[in-house]
ZAMARGU-4260 file (C-alpha; in steps of 0.2 Angstrom, whole numbers, plus 5000, padded with zeros to 4 digits):
<rodrens>
0) 4990/5219/5348 | 4999/5203/5354 | 4987/5193/5343 | 4991/5204/5328 | 5009/5202/5331
5) 5008/5183/5332 | 4998/5183/5316 | 5012/5194/5308 | 5024/5180/5313 | 5014/5167/5304
10) 5013/5177/5288 | 5032/5180/5288 | 5036/5162/5291 | 5045/5157/5275 | 5040/5140/5266
15) 5050/5124/5267 | 5063/5130/5279 | 5065/5112/5285 | 5064/5095/5276 | 5049/5090/5287
20) 5033/5100/5284 | 5027/5108/5300 | 5008/5106/5303 | 4998/5123/5302 | 4992/5120/5320
25) 5010/5118/5326 | 5015/5134/5317 | 5001/5144/5326 | 5008/5139/5343 | 5026/5143/5339
30) 5024/5162/5342 | 5015/5158/5359 | 5030/5147/5364 | 5042/5161/5358 | 5033/5174/5368
35) 5034/5164/5384 | 5052/5158/5381 | 5058/5176/5378 | 5050/5182/5394 | 5058/5168/5404
40) 5074/5171/5396 | 5073/5189/5402 | 5071/5184/5420 | 5086/5173/5420 | 5077/5156/5416
45) 5090/5144/5407 | 5080/5128/5406 | 5061/5124/5405 | 5052/5107/5405 | 5039/5103/5393
50) 5026/5103/5408 | 5031/5121/5413 | 5030/5127/5395 | 5013/5118/5393 | 5006/5126/5408
55) 5011/5143/5403 | 5005/5140/5385 | 4988/5132/5390 | 4991/5115/5381 | 4997/5098/5387
60) 5015/5093/5389 | 5013/5079/5375 | 5008/5092/5363 | 5023/5104/5367 | 5035/5089/5365
65) 5027/5085/5348 | 5028/5103/5342 | 5046/5105/5347 | 5051/5089/5339 | 5047/5097/5322
70) 5061/5109/5325 | 5073/5095/5329 | 5073/5099/5348 | 5069/5085/5360 | 5075/5091/5376
75) 5085/5082/5390 | 5076/5070/5402 | 5078/5078/5420 | 5084/5095/5412 | 5071/5100/5400
80) 5074/5112/5385 | 5088/5125/5384 | 5078/5141/5383 | 5090/5152/5374 | 5093/5138/5360
85) 5074/5135/5359 | 5071/5154/5356 | 5084/5153/5342 | 5076/5138/5334 | 5059/5145/5334
90) 5065/5162/5328 | 5074/5154/5314 | 5059/5143/5309 | 5048/5158/5309 | 5060/5168/5298
95) 5064/5181/5311 | 5082/5183/5307 | 5079/5200/5298 | 5065/5213/5298 | 5049/5211/5288
100) 5042/5228/5282 | 5024/5230/5282 | 5012/5241/5272 | 4995/5246/5279 | 4980/5249/5267
105) 4967/5260/5276 | 4971/5275/5287 | 4955/5275/5297 | 4954/5272/5316 | 4960/5254/5314
110) 4974/5258/5302 | 4980/5272/5313 | 4980/5262/5328 | 4990/5248/5319 | 5002/5261/5312
115) 5004/5269/5329 | 5008/5252/5338 | 5026/5252/5343 | 5026/5233/5346 | 5027/5229/5328
120) 5043/5238/5325 | 5050/5231/5341 | 5047/5213/5335 | 5054/5215/5318 | 5039/5222/5308
125) 5042/5240/5304 | 5028/5249/5295 | 5035/5254/5278 | 5020/5264/5273 | 5002/5267/5275
130) 4990/5272/5261 | 4972/5278/5259 | 4960/5284/5246 | 4953/5299/5256 | 4961/5316/5253
135) 4958/5320/5271 | 4969/5306/5277 | 4983/5308/5264 | 4999/5318/5270 | 4994/5316/5288
140) 5007/5308/5300 | 5002/5292/5309 | 5015/5284/5321 | 5029/5293/5312 | 5024/5288/5295
145) 5016/5299/5282 | 5000/5293/5274 | 5002/5292/5256 | 4989/5290/5242 | 4984/5273/5236
150) 4992/5275/5219 | 5009/5275/5228 | 5006/5257/5235 | 5017/5249/5221 | 5031/5261/5224
155) 5031/5258/5243 | 5031/5239/5240 | 5046/5240/5228 | 5056/5252/5238 | 5056/5243/5254
160) 5054/5225/5247 | 5038/5223/5256 | 5030/5206/5257 | 5017/5208/5270 | 5002/5219/5268
165) 4988/5223/5281 | 4970/5227/5276 | 4962/5239/5288 | 4948/5245/5276 | 4929/5244/5277
170) 4923/5226/5271 | 4917/5233/5254 | 4934/5239/5249 | 4944/5224/5256 | 4944/5213/5240
175) 4950/5228/5230 | 4964/5232/5242 | 4969/5213/5241 | 4970/5214/5222 | 4981/5229/5223
180) 4992/5222/5236 | 4995/5206/5225 | 4998/5216/5210 | 5011/5226/5219 | 5020/5210/5224
185) 5014/5207/5241 | 5013/5188/5245 | 5006/5188/5263 | 4990/5197/5269 | 4984/5201/5286
190) 4965/5204/5284 | 4955/5214/5297 | 4940/5216/5286 | 4925/5204/5289 | 4925/5196/5272
195) 4933/5181/5264 | 4946/5186/5251 | 4950/5178/5235 | 4968/5178/5231 | 4979/5168/5219
200) 4988/5152/5223 | 5004/5156/5233 | 4997/5171/5242 | 4994/5168/5261 | 4980/5176/5270
205) 4977/5177/5289 | 4960/5184/5294 | 4957/5193/5310 | 4939/5196/5314 | 4937/5205/5331
210) 4918/5201/5332 | 4921/5183/5330 | 4934/5183/5344 | 4922/5192/5355 | 4908/5179/5351
215) 4920/5166/5356 | 4924/5175/5373 | 4905/5177/5376 | 4903/5158/5373 | 4916/5155/5387
220) 4908/5168/5398 | 4891/5160/5396 | 4898/5142/5400 | 4906/5149/5416 | 4890/5157/5421
225) 4881/5141/5419 | 4895/5131/5428 | 4893/5144/5443 | 4874/5141/5443 | 4877/5123/5443
230) 4890/5124/5457 | 4878/5134/5468 | 4864/5121/5467 | 4863/5108/5481 | 4877/5095/5478
235) 4866/5080/5479 | 4854/5086/5466 | 4868/5084/5453 | 4872/5066/5446 | 4890/5060/5449
240) 4892/5059/5430 | 4887/5077/5427 | 4900/5082/5440 | 4913/5074/5430 | 4910/5082/5413
245) 4905/5099/5419 | 4922/5103/5426 | 4927/5111/5410 | 4917/5117/5395 | 4921/5102/5385
250) 4914/5085/5380 | 4919/5068/5386 | 4921/5055/5372 | 4925/5036/5373 | 4928/5026/5357
255) 4933/5008/5357 | 4930/4990/5354 | 4927/4976/5366 | 4922/4957/5366 | 4904/4962/5362
260) 4907/4972/5346 | 4923/4964/5338 | 4929/4946/5335 | 4945/4940/5343 | 4955/4943/5328
265) 4952/4961/5329 | 4954/4963/5348 | 4971/4954/5347 | 4977/4967/5334 | 4971/4981/5345
270) 4978/4974/5362 | 4992/4986/5368 | 5007/4983/5379 | 5013/4995/5392 | 5025/5004/5380
275) 5012/5004/5366 | 4999/5012/5378 | 5011/5026/5383 | 5015/5030/5364 | 4997/5029/5360
280) 4993/5042/5374 | 5007/5053/5368 | 5002/5052/5350 | 4984/5055/5353 | 4987/5069/5366
285) 4997/5079/5352 | 4982/5079/5341 | 4973/5096/5340 | 4956/5089/5343 | 4960/5080/5359
290) 4964/5090/5376 | 4965/5075/5387 | 4967/5056/5383 | 4967/5040/5393 | 4969/5023/5384
295) 4962/5007/5392 | 4968/4991/5384 | 4965/4973/5390 | 4963/4957/5381 | 4944/4960/5380
300) 4943/4979/5376 | 4953/4994/5369 | 4945/5010/5373 | 4951/5028/5371 | 4943/5041/5383
305) 4945/5059/5378 | 4941/5077/5383 | 4938/5087/5368 | 4930/5103/5362 | 4927/5095/5345
310) 4917/5079/5345 | 4918/5074/5327 | 4936/5079/5325 | 4941/5069/5341 | 4931/5054/5334
315) 4940/5055/5318 | 4957/5057/5326 | 4954/5042/5338 | 4947/5030/5324 | 4961/5035/5313
320) 4974/5031/5326 | 4966/5014/5330 | 4967/5010/5312 | 4986/5014/5312 | 4989/5004/5328
325) 4979/4989/5322 | 4985/4989/5303 | 4966/4988/5298 | 4958/5000/5286 | 4943/5010/5291
330) 4931/4998/5282 | 4938/4984/5292 | 4938/4993/5309 | 4924/5005/5309 | 4910/4992/5310
335) 4917/4986/5326 | 4919/5003/5335 | 4907/5010/5347 | 4907/5028/5355 | 4898/5037/5369
340) 4899/5055/5374 | 4896/5065/5390 | 4885/5057/5403 | 4884/5041/5393 | 4903/5040/5391
345) 4906/5043/5410 | 4892/5030/5414 | 4901/5018/5403 | 4917/5020/5412 | 4909/5017/5428
350) 4901/5001/5422 | 4918/4995/5416 | 4926/4999/5432 | 4912/4990/5442 | 4914/4975/5431
355) 4897/4976/5424 | 4904/4976/5406 | 4916/4962/5408 | 4915/4945/5400 | 4913/4938/5417
360) 4902/4950/5427 | 4910/4956/5443 | 4928/4950/5439 | 4941/4959/5449 | 4955/4962/5437
365) 4947/4977/5427 | 4948/4989/5442 | 4967/4987/5443 | 4968/4989/5424 | 4957/5005/5425
370) 4969/5012/5438 | 4984/5007/5428 | 4977/5016/5412 | 4974/5032/5422 | 4992/5031/5429
375) 5000/5029/5412 | 4990/5044/5405 | 4995/5055/5420 | 5013/5051/5418 | 5012/5055/5399
380) 5003/5071/5402 | 4987/5064/5394 | 4976/5065/5410 | 4973/5082/5418 | 4958/5090/5427
385) 4943/5082/5419 | 4951/5065/5416 | 4958/5064/5433 | 4941/5068/5441 | 4932/5056/5430
390) 4944/5041/5433 | 4945/5045/5452 | 4926/5044/5453 | 4926/5028/5442 | 4938/5019/5454
395) 4927/5025/5469 | 4912/5017/5460 | 4921/5001/5456 | 4927/4999/5474 | 4909/5003/5481
400) 4901/4991/5469 | 4912/4977/5476 | 4911/4981/5494 | 4892/4987/5495 | 4885/4974/5483
405) 4886/4955/5480 | 4894/4957/5463 | 4911/4952/5469 | 4905/4936/5477 | 4904/4927/5460
410) 4918/4922/5448 | 4934/4932/5450 | 4941/4931/5432 | 4939/4922/5416 | 4952/4909/5421
415) 4943/4906/5437 | 4926/4904/5427 | 4935/4891/5415 | 4941/4881/5430 | 4924/4880/5438
420) 4916/4875/5421 | 4928/4861/5419 | 4925/4856/5437 | 4906/4856/5434 | 4908/4846/5418
425) 4919/4833/5427 | 4906/4832/5441 | 4899/4816/5450 | 4912/4803/5455 | 4926/4815/5449
430) 4920/4830/5459 | 4934/4828/5472 | 4947/4828/5458 | 4939/4843/5450 | 4940/4853/5467
435) 4958/4848/5468 | 4962/4855/5450 | 4952/4871/5454 | 4963/4874/5470 | 4979/4871/5459
440) 4973/4883/5446 | 4968/4897/5458 | 4985/4896/5467
</rodrens>
């Protein structure tokens, strides 16, 4: 019933309570934050950090900070958020400063269970009435409320100023129930029937399909079973890349540009400084399609590594953000973008860390740049379980490539390569001078 209560919170949220429109995805998380904060307040917790709230809510800290910023609440560094004030802010935004009466259409098993659930009244949603077409149900008492005939619906709505209706009828009767609720003056509907309702503009509908929720749970159970089977297999039988992306039931995606796919003019517009990388990680991590984010930006590449449940949505979020950062439109940037996912994305990161994808193969700077990108993502809350494992393995691969192969015996960097090229061009009688210059450049 907690899910039902959360959905009632969403249907009761009044429109345009703030000057800044709050995204629907953020609105859907506010009841979760409210439930957690209320529980913490009851046990005497006065302050919470975004990391603590994120851990209890099952999201990342950057997303929590972004969500709460819509309320005008930014917290205090080292102190966190004041729990009592944050509860007030969320309750105010969700319109919980007074009760919202609810009418239930359908007094079958589901309708009776909803009417008898005391949690609705406790949270500000008293049941004003329950109606049904069956003579057998009319005049029975459910949860202290007498079931009335469907014809009384308009009277109940008018008498109690009801704005929220709950449809607990069979699917074939749901549309008629919705029409009656709308005609009676109800502007928000919580629909438990497994049909899509047609309602006028200005009427909000939230759908609860228990079968769909069970299917989602069965999906996760199947993935856990597959992961358990894979974990029980001999460790050496599983490729290292597979270990990285099977940590969670999600996909790994990399989207970026580099010296092979984009001209210098595009690379320069996408090269990010330290502060810009931090802001990019925070901005992307707050997007709904991205669970974890690491941004690697050098003079020769800018890549976003993401952990996501929605491949296409994540790609769109990343490419859109890169357009914003670079100031290029999609037509100008998209032709230069490349993407890889799952094993291919992990393999790409390993090649980058090993120096195989650099302008100068084997150059040593990239390994430190990969490490720095990971550290920034961790400090911004963008890198957690999957990204942490993937980048830790990438650093191991990069180190082993340099200690166990001859790749590091060549040129160490682009500047080093340039000096050697100059020395070779000078050649002959000026070889000694070239050697001297090379030593001076290399410090």
